N, C-alpha and C positions, 0 to 999 in steps of 0.2 A: 693362523689368521684365516678366516673364511674368505672365499672369493668375493662375497658381497661387501664385507668389511674392507677388504683391500681396495675394491672399486670405489667405495664411498670415500675412503681416506685419500686415495689418489685424486679423485675428482675434486674433493673439497680443497685439497692442498693446492692444486692448480688454480682453482677459482680464488681462494683466499689470497694467494700470492699475487695474482694478476690484478684483482679488483678490490682487495681490502677485506678485512674481517667483518666490519659492520655492513658493508655494501652487499655482501653475499648472504642471501637468506637460505633457510633450510629447504624451502620449496624448490629453489634453483638447484641445490645440491642433489636433492632427491630426483628431480627431473633429469639432470645431466648424468647422474650415476645409474639411472634406470632401475631404481629400487623403490620399494614401498616405504611409506612413513614408518610403519611398524618395524621394518628391517633397520632403518636408520636408528630408531630409538632402542632397538634390541642391542645394538652395538655401541651406541653413544647416547647416554641418558639425556643429554641436552647439547645445545650448540657449543657451550663453553668446553664441554668434554671433547667435542670434535676439534675445536681450535687447539686445545692442549695436545691432542694426539698429533695434529699437524705440526706443532712446534716440536714435539718429542721426536717425530720423524726427521725433522730438519736438524735437530740436535744430534741424533744418532749418525746422520750423514757427516756432519762436521767432526764428530768424535772419530769416526772411521778414517776420514781423510787425515786428521791430525796424527792418529796412531800409525797410519801408513807412512806419513812423512818421517816420523821418528824411527820406524822400522827400516825404511829404505835409505835413510841418511843418518848413520850413527854419529857423524860429526854434528854437534848441536847447532853450529852456525848454518850448516847446510840444511838441517831440519827446519830451522827458522825460515830460511829462504824458501824451502818447499811449501811450508804453511802459507807464507806470503804469496808465493806463486799461485797457489790454489785460489786464494782470495782474489788476486789480480785477474785470474782467468774468469772467475765468476762475474766480475765487473763488466767484462766484454761479452758475456753470454747474451744471445738474443732474448729479448723479453725481460731483461734484468730490471728489477724494480726496487733495488736496495736490499737491505738486510731484513729478513722476515722477522727477526726479533726486535729490531728497532721500530719497524712498522707496527708490530703488535703492541709494543710499549706505548707508542703514540696513541693508539686506539683504546688502550686499556691502562690509563695512568694510575688507577687505584692500586697501591702496593699490596693490598690484601686480596685482590682479585686473583683467581687461579691462573688466568692467562698471564698477568703481570708476574706472578710468582714463577711461572715456567720460564719467562724471559730472564728473570734475575738468576735462577738456578743455572741456566745455560751460560749466562755471562760470567758468573762466578767460576764455573768449571773452566771456561775458556781462558780466563785470566790466570787461573791456577796452572793450567797446562802450559801457557806461554811463559809464565814465571819459572816453571820447572825447566823449560828449554833454555831460558836465559841464565838460570842458575848453573845449568850443566856446562855452559861455556867457560865457567871459571872466571869470568870478567866481573868487575865491580858493579854494584847497584842493579842486581837483577830485577828487583821489584819495580823500581821506577822505569826501567827499560821495558818491562812487560806492560805496564800501564800505558806507556808511550806507544807501544806497538798497537795495543787495543784502541787507543784514541786515533792513531793513524788509520787503522782499519775502519773504525766507525765513520770517520770523515770520508774515506775513499768510497765506502759503501753508499753513503748519502750522496756525495757529489757524482758518483758514477752513473746515477740514474737521472741526473739533472742536466748533464751536458755530455759532450763527446767523451766517452769512457777511456779512449786511448791515452790522453795526457794524464788523466786521473790515475790510471793503472801505472803509468811510468813514474809519476810523482810518488805514489805509495811505495813502489819497489825501491825507489831512490831513498826514501825516508827510512825504510827498513835497513838498507845498506848503511846509511848514516848511523843508525843505532849500533850496528855491528862494528863499524869502523871506529866510531868515536869511543866506544867502550874498550877498544883494543889499545888505545894510546896509553902509555905509561903516565902515572900521576906525577 
């Protein structure tokens, strides 16, 4: 990746996350990245392409963290806790504005739009990854547990930017523990 492309994507990512996708115009990205319009369009044919690159970068980071959790914690319960811990840490991060993907879906509701498709691809990958983790526990009902985990995550990511993130973080982690404990009980 060229230095100019890296700077453009880094600048756009910060702006898109902080201020919203529709609120940030190309002129602002160009000015803050200190590049020419021609440079922007050489790397990204349009704003939608830049937004999809931003979401792809966010997706890559989440995939890397999930892979690290699985690698560092061979026990599936501990890997699930590590993934949840990473999410919980995000909620308390300064400047937290919720989930980049949920925010993007709210701004681009058309399922045929490339931005919305990028959101759906990420969410399907995440659900699959979490389902694999819950399946690896050997406990019953991995698919519903994974969907429940994703719903807990979505709620925590939304609530975490609307109020004090500390109790949201604690409630999310408690919910994940509940999923792990409940599923451990004999039928």
